[in-house]
C-alpha positions as CSV (number, residue, x, y, z in Angstrom):
1,M,15.6,-21.0,-9.7
2,R,12.5,-19.7,-11.6
3,H,14.2,-17.1,-13.7
4,R,12.1,-16.0,-16.7
5,K,9.3,-18.3,-15.6
6,K,6.3,-16.0,-15.7
7,G,2.9,-17.1,-14.4
8,R,1.6,-20.1,-12.6
9,V,1.0,-23.5,-14.1
10,L,-1.8,-24.3,-11.7
11,G,-1.4,-28.0,-12.5
12,R,-3.1,-27.7,-15.9
13,S,-2.3,-27.8,-19.5
14,P,-2.0,-24.5,-21.4
15,S,-5.4,-24.8,-23.0
16,H,-7.1,-25.8,-19.8
17,R,-5.3,-23.0,-17.9
18,K,-6.4,-20.4,-20.5
19,A,-10.0,-21.6,-20.3
20,L,-9.9,-21.4,-16.5
21,L,-8.7,-17.8,-16.5
22,R,-11.3,-16.8,-19.1
23,N,-14.1,-18.3,-17.1
24,L,-12.9,-16.7,-13.9
25,A,-12.8,-13.2,-15.5
26,S,-16.2,-13.7,-17.1
27,S,-17.8,-14.8,-13.8
28,L,-16.4,-11.7,-12.1
29,F,-17.9,-9.4,-14.8
30,L,-21.2,-11.2,-14.7
31,T,-21.7,-10.6,-11.0
32,E,-22.4,-7.0,-12.0
33,R,-25.3,-8.0,-14.3
34,D,-28.9,-7.3,-13.5
35,A,-29.9,-10.6,-12.0
36,E,-33.2,-9.7,-10.4
37,F,-35.2,-12.4,-12.2
38,D,-32.3,-14.8,-12.6
39,S,-32.3,-18.1,-10.8
40,N,-28.5,-18.0,-10.3
41,T,-28.1,-14.6,-8.6
42,P,-24.7,-13.7,-7.3
43,K,-24.3,-13.4,-3.5
44,V,-22.3,-10.2,-3.7
45,K,-21.9,-8.0,-6.8
46,G,-18.4,-7.4,-8.0
47,R,-16.8,-10.2,-6.0
48,I,-15.8,-13.9,-6.5
49,V,-14.2,-16.3,-4.1
50,T,-11.5,-18.6,-5.4
51,T,-8.0,-19.9,-4.4
52,L,-5.3,-17.4,-3.7
53,Q,-3.1,-18.5,-6.6
54,K,-6.0,-18.3,-9.1
55,A,-7.0,-14.9,-7.9
56,K,-3.5,-13.6,-8.4
57,E,-3.2,-15.1,-11.8
58,V,-6.5,-13.9,-13.2
59,R,-6.1,-10.4,-11.9
60,P,-3.9,-9.1,-14.8
61,L,-6.4,-10.4,-17.3
62,V,-9.3,-8.5,-15.6
63,E,-7.2,-5.3,-15.3
64,K,-6.4,-5.5,-19.0
65,C,-10.0,-6.0,-20.1
66,V,-11.2,-3.0,-17.9
67,T,-8.4,-0.8,-19.4
68,I,-9.5,-1.6,-22.9
69,A,-13.1,-0.9,-22.2
70,R,-12.2,2.3,-20.3
71,R,-10.2,3.7,-23.2
72,S,-13.1,3.3,-25.6
73,L,-15.5,5.5,-23.6
74,Q,-14.4,8.7,-25.2
75,S,-15.1,7.3,-28.7
76,A,-18.5,6.1,-27.5
77,E,-19.4,9.6,-26.3
78,E,-18.4,11.1,-29.7
79,A,-20.5,8.5,-31.5
80,A,-23.5,9.2,-29.4
81,Q,-23.6,12.8,-30.9
82,Y,-24.2,11.4,-34.4
83,A,-26.5,8.5,-33.4
84,A,-30.0,8.1,-34.7
85,N,-33.0,9.4,-32.8
86,S,-34.9,6.1,-32.9
87,D,-33.7,2.5,-32.8
88,D,-36.5,1.3,-34.9
89,R,-35.0,0.4,-38.3
90,N,-38.4,0.4,-40.0
91,S,-39.1,4.0,-39.1
92,E,-38.6,6.9,-41.5
93,D,-36.2,8.8,-39.2
94,W,-33.8,5.9,-39.1
95,R,-33.9,5.5,-42.9
96,E,-33.1,9.2,-43.4
97,W,-30.3,9.0,-40.8
98,R,-28.9,5.9,-42.6
99,T,-28.5,7.9,-45.8
100,S,-27.2,11.1,-44.2
101,E,-23.7,12.3,-43.3
102,N,-24.3,11.6,-39.6
103,W,-24.3,7.9,-40.3
104,Q,-20.8,8.1,-41.8
105,K,-19.5,10.2,-38.9
106,W,-21.1,7.7,-36.5
107,V,-19.4,4.8,-38.2
108,Q,-16.0,6.5,-37.9
109,A,-16.5,7.4,-34.3
110,R,-17.9,4.0,-33.4
111,S,-15.2,1.9,-35.0
112,P,-12.7,2.1,-32.0
113,V,-15.5,0.9,-29.7
114,V,-16.3,-2.1,-32.0
115,A,-12.6,-3.0,-32.1
116,A,-12.3,-2.8,-28.3
117,R,-15.3,-5.0,-27.9
118,R,-13.9,-7.6,-30.3
119,R,-10.6,-7.5,-28.5
120,V,-12.2,-8.2,-25.1
121,L,-14.4,-10.9,-26.6
122,Q,-11.3,-12.5,-27.9
123,L,-9.7,-12.5,-24.5
124,I,-12.7,-13.8,-22.4
125,G,-15.0,-15.3,-25.0
126,D,-18.4,-14.3,-23.4
127,K,-20.7,-11.8,-25.1
128,Q,-22.8,-11.1,-22.1
129,A,-19.8,-10.4,-19.9
130,V,-18.4,-8.1,-22.6
131,G,-21.7,-6.1,-22.6
132,V,-21.7,-5.8,-18.8
133,L,-18.1,-4.7,-18.8
134,F,-18.6,-1.9,-21.4
135,D,-22.0,-0.7,-20.2
136,D,-21.7,-0.9,-16.4
137,I,-18.2,-1.5,-15.2
138,A,-16.0,0.7,-17.5
139,P,-17.9,4.0,-16.8
140,R,-17.3,3.5,-13.1
141,F,-13.5,3.6,-13.6
142,E,-13.4,6.3,-16.2
143,D,-11.2,8.6,-14.0
144,R,-9.0,5.8,-12.5
145,D,-5.7,4.8,-14.1
146,G,-5.3,1.1,-13.1
147,G,-5.8,-0.7,-9.9
148,Y,-9.4,-1.7,-10.5
149,T,-9.4,-4.9,-8.4
150,R,-7.9,-6.2,-5.1
151,V,-7.2,-9.6,-3.6
152,L,-8.1,-10.3,0.0
153,R,-6.9,-13.5,1.6
154,L,-9.4,-15.4,3.7
155,A,-8.4,-16.9,7.0
156,Q,-10.5,-20.1,6.6
157,P,-9.0,-22.5,4.1
158,R,-10.9,-24.6,1.6
159,L,-12.5,-27.8,2.8
160,G,-11.0,-31.0,1.4
161,D,-7.5,-29.9,0.5
162,A,-7.0,-26.9,2.9
163,G,-6.1,-24.6,0.0
164,A,-5.7,-21.0,0.7
165,R,-8.8,-19.0,-0.4
166,A,-9.1,-15.4,-1.4
167,I,-11.6,-12.8,-2.6
168,L,-11.2,-11.0,-5.9
169,E,-13.3,-7.9,-6.1
170,F,-13.6,-4.5,-7.7
171,V,-12.6,-1.5,-5.7
172,G,-14.9,1.3,-4.9
173,T,-17.9,-0.7,-3.7
174,H,-16.7,-2.5,-0.6
175,D,-14.0,-0.1,0.6
176,R,-13.3,0.3,4.2
177,V,-14.1,3.8,5.5
178,V,-11.9,5.1,8.3
179,K,-13.9,7.4,10.6
180,R,-12.0,9.6,13.1
181,S,-13.5,10.4,16.4
182,E,-14.7,14.0,16.8
183,K,-13.7,16.3,19.6
184,P,-16.5,17.0,22.1
185,A,-18.1,20.4,21.4
186,F,-19.3,22.4,24.3
187,S,-22.4,24.5,23.8
188,D,-21.5,27.3,26.2
189,D,-18.0,28.4,27.0
190,E,-19.1,30.7,29.8
191,D,-20.2,27.7,31.9
192,L,-16.7,26.2,31.6
193,E,-15.2,29.5,32.8
194,Q,-17.5,29.6,35.8
195,T,-16.8,26.0,36.9
196,S,-13.0,26.2,36.4
197,P,-11.1,25.8,39.7
198,D,-8.5,28.4,38.9
199,E,-10.9,31.3,38.9
200,T,-12.7,30.6,42.3
201,S,-13.0,33.8,44.3
202,A,-11.9,34.3,47.9
203,E,-15.5,35.1,49.0
204,D,-16.7,31.7,47.9
205,I,-13.9,30.1,50.0
206,V,-14.9,32.1,53.1
207,D,-18.5,31.2,52.7
208,V,-17.7,27.5,52.5
209,S,-15.4,27.6,55.5
210,S,-18.1,29.4,57.6
211,E,-20.7,26.8,56.7
212,M,-18.3,24.0,57.7
213,A,-17.6,25.7,61.1
214,E,-21.4,26.1,61.8
215,S,-22.0,22.4,60.9
216,E,-19.2,21.3,63.3
217,E,-20.6,23.4,66.2
218,S,-24.1,22.0,65.7
219,D,-22.7,18.5,65.7
220,G,-20.7,19.1,68.9
221,G,-23.8,20.5,70.7
222,E,-25.9,17.5,69.8
223,Q,-23.1,15.1,71.0
224,S,-23.0,17.0,74.5
225,E,-26.7,16.8,74.9
226,Q,-26.6,13.1,74.3
227,Q,-23.9,12.6,77.0
228,E,-25.9,14.6,79.6
229,D,-28.9,12.4,78.9
């Protein structure tokens, strides 16, 4: 029985396992970075491939980090109202803002964001990944309450030990779109009414029968002429 045994050991010591999960979470966040001029560009943004057990184990850590970053967005918007007009600290506008009341309001509104960044940095330990999370990933899930990632099991196992592999990715970018087939639309309904077999008139039936009789008589005359010859 595994009662009250939470989590997977993954064949590692506690410190090694913690470092492994931190690196997996950081690598998932860093796939969303701007890697245009980077030599190690990710193959697909917002996706990593690992073993099935590791993907299931690191998913709660990723969800927790995204939730912390998402809850700090409102404080960041409030702080933007009192921010300085220029980022140059040597300018006069910035010095005036530094001694004004807006700076104190900005500090009070910005403090939850700083605390959230420090908390996520404590969890994953990568400053670049924290920046990508708060700037690019968190605004995408502003209106979503949980469920930011999914695990997709791959059919082909890992070479060497035949371990089960899986994809850990963010939702919303590679979602499957179900398209329903549309009913055929006819341009003119009157053509359908004219060609419907239920509404054929008696005159049309008489004309067709007379044409068939004339064709039979002509065929019979030709056959008699051929026998006389």
